[in-house]
C-alpha positions as CSV (number, residue, x, y, z in Angstrom):
1,M,-60.4,-37.1,17.0
2,P,-61.0,-34.7,14.1
3,E,-63.6,-35.7,11.5
4,G,-63.9,-34.9,7.8
5,P,-61.3,-34.6,5.1
6,H,-58.4,-33.7,7.5
7,A,-59.0,-36.6,10.0
8,E,-55.9,-38.5,9.0
9,R,-53.4,-35.8,8.4
10,I,-50.5,-34.7,10.6
11,T,-49.5,-31.1,11.2
12,V,-45.9,-30.2,11.9
13,V,-45.1,-26.8,13.3
14,G,-41.5,-25.5,13.8
15,N,-38.1,-24.8,12.3
16,V,-37.9,-24.8,8.5
17,N,-34.5,-23.8,7.1
18,L,-31.9,-24.6,4.6
19,D,-29.4,-27.3,5.6
20,V,-25.8,-27.3,4.3
21,V,-24.5,-30.7,5.2
22,V,-20.7,-31.0,5.1
23,A,-19.3,-34.6,5.2
24,G,-15.9,-35.7,6.5
25,V,-15.3,-32.8,8.9
26,A,-14.0,-33.8,12.3
27,E,-12.5,-30.3,12.8
28,L,-12.2,-27.1,10.9
29,P,-9.0,-26.5,8.9
30,P,-6.5,-23.9,10.3
31,P,-7.3,-20.3,9.6
32,G,-6.4,-19.2,6.1
33,T,-6.3,-22.7,4.7
34,E,-8.6,-24.9,2.7
35,R,-9.6,-28.5,2.9
36,I,-11.4,-30.7,0.3
37,V,-14.3,-32.7,1.8
38,P,-16.1,-35.8,0.4
39,S,-19.3,-33.9,-0.2
40,I,-21.4,-30.8,0.6
41,A,-25.2,-31.2,0.2
42,V,-27.8,-28.4,0.2
43,R,-31.4,-29.4,1.0
44,P,-34.4,-28.4,3.0
45,G,-33.7,-28.8,6.7
46,G,-34.8,-28.1,10.2
47,S,-36.4,-30.9,12.3
48,A,-39.9,-29.8,11.4
49,A,-39.2,-29.8,7.7
50,N,-37.3,-33.1,7.8
51,T,-40.2,-34.7,9.6
52,A,-42.8,-33.4,7.2
53,V,-40.8,-34.5,4.2
54,T,-40.5,-38.0,5.6
55,L,-44.2,-38.1,6.4
56,A,-45.0,-37.1,2.8
57,N,-42.6,-39.8,1.5
58,L,-44.6,-42.3,3.6
59,G,-47.8,-41.2,1.9
60,R,-49.2,-39.2,4.8
61,N,-51.2,-36.0,4.1
62,T,-49.1,-33.5,6.0
63,V,-49.2,-29.8,6.8
64,L,-45.9,-28.0,7.5
65,V,-46.0,-24.6,9.2
66,G,-42.9,-22.4,9.5
67,R,-41.6,-18.8,9.0
68,V,-39.0,-17.9,6.4
69,G,-37.5,-14.7,5.0
70,D,-38.3,-13.1,1.7
71,D,-35.1,-14.1,-0.1
72,G,-33.7,-16.6,-2.6
73,T,-33.3,-19.2,0.1
74,A,-37.1,-19.2,0.8
75,R,-37.8,-19.5,-2.9
76,L,-35.5,-22.5,-3.1
77,L,-37.3,-24.1,-0.1
78,D,-40.6,-23.5,-1.9
79,E,-39.4,-25.5,-4.8
80,E,-37.8,-28.3,-2.8
81,L,-40.9,-28.7,-0.5
82,N,-43.3,-29.0,-3.4
83,L,-44.0,-32.7,-2.8
84,P,-47.1,-34.8,-3.2
85,G,-49.1,-34.8,0.0
86,L,-47.1,-32.0,1.6
87,H,-48.8,-28.7,2.1
88,A,-46.2,-26.1,3.2
89,H,-47.6,-23.0,4.9
90,L,-44.4,-20.8,5.2
91,V,-45.1,-17.3,6.4
92,R,-42.9,-14.8,4.7
93,A,-41.1,-12.2,6.8
94,P,-40.3,-9.1,4.6
95,G,-36.8,-7.9,5.0
96,E,-35.6,-10.9,7.0
97,S,-33.4,-13.8,6.0
98,T,-34.3,-17.5,6.0
99,S,-32.8,-19.7,8.7
100,V,-29.7,-21.7,7.6
101,T,-28.0,-24.5,9.4
102,V,-24.5,-25.9,8.6
103,A,-24.1,-29.5,9.8
104,A,-20.7,-31.1,9.9
105,E,-20.2,-34.8,10.4
106,A,-17.4,-37.3,10.2
107,P,-17.1,-41.1,11.0
108,G,-16.6,-41.6,14.7
109,H,-17.7,-38.1,15.6
110,D,-21.0,-36.6,16.8
111,R,-22.6,-34.2,14.4
112,A,-22.1,-30.5,15.1
113,F,-24.4,-27.7,14.0
114,L,-24.1,-24.0,13.4
115,S,-27.4,-22.2,12.9
116,A,-28.6,-18.7,12.1
117,L,-32.2,-18.3,13.2
118,G,-33.2,-15.6,10.7
119,A,-37.0,-15.4,10.5
120,L,-37.5,-18.2,13.0
121,A,-36.5,-15.8,15.8
122,D,-39.9,-14.1,15.7
123,M,-42.1,-17.1,14.8
124,D,-45.2,-17.4,17.1
125,S,-48.4,-19.3,17.1
126,S,-50.0,-16.7,14.8
127,A,-48.1,-18.5,12.0
128,V,-50.4,-21.6,12.5
129,P,-53.6,-21.3,10.6
130,S,-56.6,-22.4,12.6
131,D,-57.5,-25.0,10.0
132,A,-54.2,-26.8,10.5
133,L,-55.1,-27.6,14.1
134,A,-57.7,-30.1,12.9
135,S,-55.4,-33.0,12.4
136,R,-54.8,-36.5,13.9
137,Y,-51.5,-35.3,15.4
138,L,-49.9,-31.9,15.9
139,L,-46.1,-32.0,16.4
140,L,-44.1,-29.0,17.6
141,S,-40.5,-29.5,16.6
142,G,-37.4,-27.4,17.1
143,Y,-38.8,-25.8,20.2
144,F,-35.6,-24.1,21.4
145,L,-35.1,-22.5,18.0
146,L,-38.4,-20.7,18.3
147,P,-37.8,-18.3,21.2
148,V,-41.0,-16.4,20.9
149,M,-43.0,-19.7,20.8
150,R,-41.7,-21.0,24.1
151,G,-43.6,-21.4,27.4
152,E,-47.1,-20.2,27.5
153,R,-47.5,-19.7,23.8
154,A,-46.5,-23.3,23.2
155,R,-49.0,-24.4,25.8
156,E,-51.7,-22.3,24.1
157,L,-50.9,-24.0,20.8
158,F,-51.2,-27.5,22.2
159,S,-54.4,-26.6,24.1
160,S,-55.9,-25.2,20.8
161,A,-54.9,-28.4,19.0
162,R,-56.4,-30.6,21.6
163,R,-59.7,-28.6,21.5
164,A,-59.7,-29.2,17.7
165,G,-59.4,-33.0,18.3
166,A,-55.7,-33.5,17.7
167,R,-53.2,-35.4,19.9
168,T,-50.0,-33.5,20.6
169,A,-46.3,-34.3,20.3
170,L,-43.1,-32.4,21.1
171,D,-39.5,-32.6,20.0
172,T,-37.6,-29.8,21.8
173,G,-34.1,-30.6,20.3
174,W,-31.1,-29.6,22.3
175,D,-31.2,-26.5,24.5
176,P,-28.4,-24.1,23.4
177,G,-28.5,-22.8,27.0
178,D,-27.5,-26.2,28.4
179,W,-30.7,-27.0,30.3
180,S,-30.8,-24.6,33.2
181,A,-33.1,-25.3,36.2
182,D,-35.6,-22.8,34.9
183,T,-35.6,-24.4,31.4
184,R,-36.1,-27.9,32.9
185,T,-39.1,-26.5,34.9
186,E,-40.4,-24.8,31.7
187,V,-40.3,-28.0,29.6
188,L,-41.7,-30.2,32.3
189,R,-44.7,-27.8,32.7
190,L,-45.2,-27.8,28.9
191,L,-45.2,-31.6,28.9
192,E,-48.5,-31.5,30.8
193,C,-50.1,-30.5,27.5
194,V,-48.2,-33.2,25.4
195,D,-49.3,-36.7,24.6
196,V,-46.0,-38.0,23.2
197,F,-42.6,-36.5,24.1
198,L,-39.8,-37.3,21.5
199,P,-36.4,-36.4,23.0
200,N,-33.1,-38.1,22.2
201,S,-31.1,-39.8,25.0
202,D,-29.0,-36.7,25.7
203,E,-32.0,-34.4,25.9
204,V,-34.1,-36.6,28.2
205,C,-31.0,-37.1,30.5
206,A,-30.4,-33.3,30.6
207,L,-34.1,-32.6,31.3
208,A,-34.2,-35.1,34.2
209,D,-30.6,-34.2,35.4
210,D,-29.8,-37.9,35.3
211,S,-27.1,-39.7,33.3
212,D,-29.0,-42.9,32.9
213,V,-31.4,-42.7,30.0
214,D,-33.8,-45.4,31.3
215,S,-34.0,-43.7,34.7
216,A,-34.3,-40.3,33.2
217,A,-37.1,-41.3,30.8
218,R,-39.0,-42.9,33.7
219,T,-38.6,-39.7,35.8
220,V,-39.9,-37.4,33.1
221,A,-42.8,-39.7,32.2
222,A,-43.9,-40.1,35.8
223,S,-43.6,-36.4,36.7
224,S,-45.3,-35.1,33.6
225,G,-47.9,-37.9,32.9
226,T,-46.6,-37.9,29.3
227,T,-45.4,-40.9,27.3
228,V,-41.7,-40.5,26.6
229,V,-40.3,-42.1,23.4
230,A,-36.5,-41.6,23.6
231,K,-34.3,-41.9,20.6
232,C,-31.1,-43.7,21.5
233,G,-29.1,-43.8,18.3
234,S,-27.7,-47.2,17.4
235,R,-29.5,-48.7,20.4
236,G,-32.9,-47.8,18.9
237,A,-35.7,-46.3,20.9
238,L,-37.2,-46.6,24.4
239,V,-41.0,-46.3,25.0
240,V,-41.6,-45.3,28.6
241,T,-45.1,-44.8,29.9
242,P,-46.1,-42.8,33.0
243,D,-46.6,-46.0,35.0
244,G,-42.9,-46.8,34.6
245,S,-43.0,-49.6,31.9
246,V,-40.1,-49.6,29.5
247,T,-40.0,-51.2,26.1
248,E,-36.8,-51.1,23.9
249,C,-37.1,-51.2,20.1
250,P,-33.7,-52.0,18.6
251,T,-32.7,-50.5,15.3
252,P,-31.7,-52.6,12.3
253,R,-28.0,-52.7,11.4
254,V,-27.3,-50.6,8.3
255,R,-24.4,-48.9,6.7
256,V,-24.8,-45.2,7.6
257,Q,-24.4,-42.8,4.7
258,D,-25.7,-39.6,6.4
259,S,-27.0,-39.6,9.9
260,T,-28.4,-36.1,9.8
261,G,-32.1,-36.1,10.3
262,A,-32.3,-39.6,11.8
263,G,-34.3,-38.5,14.8
264,D,-36.7,-36.5,12.5
265,A,-37.3,-39.6,10.3
266,F,-38.0,-41.6,13.5
267,N,-40.6,-39.0,14.6
268,A,-42.2,-39.3,11.2
269,G,-42.4,-43.1,11.2
270,L,-43.8,-43.1,14.7
271,L,-46.5,-40.5,14.1
272,H,-47.4,-42.0,10.8
273,R,-48.2,-45.4,12.4
274,L,-49.8,-43.8,15.5
275,A,-52.2,-42.0,13.1
276,D,-53.1,-45.3,11.6
277,G,-54.1,-46.6,15.1
278,A,-50.9,-48.6,15.9
279,S,-49.8,-49.1,19.5
280,L,-46.9,-46.9,20.7
281,V,-44.5,-49.9,20.7
282,E,-45.5,-50.9,17.2
283,A,-45.2,-47.3,16.0
284,A,-41.7,-46.9,17.6
285,G,-40.6,-50.1,16.0
286,Y,-41.6,-48.7,12.6
287,G,-40.0,-45.4,13.5
288,V,-36.6,-47.0,14.0
289,R,-36.9,-48.8,10.7
290,V,-37.8,-45.6,8.9
291,A,-34.8,-43.8,10.5
292,A,-32.5,-46.7,9.5
293,T,-33.9,-46.5,5.9
294,V,-33.2,-42.8,5.7
295,I,-29.7,-42.7,7.1
296,S,-28.6,-45.6,4.8
297,R,-29.3,-43.3,1.8
298,P,-26.8,-40.6,0.7
299,S,-27.3,-36.9,1.4
300,H,-28.4,-36.1,-2.1
301,D,-31.1,-38.8,-2.3
302,R,-33.5,-38.8,0.7
303,R,-36.6,-39.7,-1.3
304,F,-38.1,-43.1,-0.7
305,S,-41.4,-44.9,-0.8
306,P,-43.1,-47.0,1.9
307,A,-42.0,-50.1,0.1
308,D,-38.4,-49.1,0.7
309,V,-38.7,-49.1,4.5
310,L,-36.7,-51.9,6.1
311,P,-38.7,-55.0,7.2
312,E,-39.6,-55.8,10.8
313,Q,-37.1,-58.1,12.6
314,R,-38.2,-60.9,15.0
315,D,-36.1,-59.5,17.9
316,E,-37.4,-55.9,17.4
317,V,-39.1,-55.4,20.8
318,V,-37.7,-56.0,24.3
319,S,-39.9,-55.2,27.3
320,R,-38.8,-54.9,30.9
């Protein structure tokens, strides 16, 4: 583990963009027409930024590394990411635009996303300052939205982080190319350099080519030697170790205000507690409570303190 003033911090590398979150949209209106929606929120987004902001809210010293354009959107992100404990290292790309994602959600429907990569399209490991590697954990998030960072460059980043004393974590997100055989091989090879893999249930099933999340997570953990912590929505999370043990951490029941960023909030809660020395199961239980806390807040108010995190429940952990 790293020593010195940065021994307890977490570094998050990946997609930083502006999110435009549109509520109450199950489908687009017909061409040439207009529809009034309940709300449209504009805020910092991207799984890396979401995770880093939540870590800062939890009181964790956090470094966020990304690549943005040289435009008004980047300047807005600078202002919004100016938070206590959050050190944003956003490389400026002259003449390029900052990535923007439009997220549409409605009750009873899965969220849908439209993204323009902008400056993220050319982000590589040179964006990561060497000093940022000396952290308790380094998380690479939004892997498939960083095309230049994929494969060997991601392996090199993780190897460098491990040499600096950090443990490594990966959240790929969904593959826009729908998980070809080559992509599955690429990710499984990358997991050899990863201590904790953080997919959602759909992603781990696609990676293992298996429709059952428990079986898929076991397959990925066993073949890669990596601990898999799968996010399963309202079911909570599964912690699956390479030896095949499975522990389920149910999520508290809450009234969902905005589900965007739930998985990122989970990642933050989990890594925050792991950095404190908690076990994987304890950390996953905390992660589901952080995620539940965040999604129960409206889109325009995602700030919270550690005291706001929902309390532990007696039936939180189920092992099998």
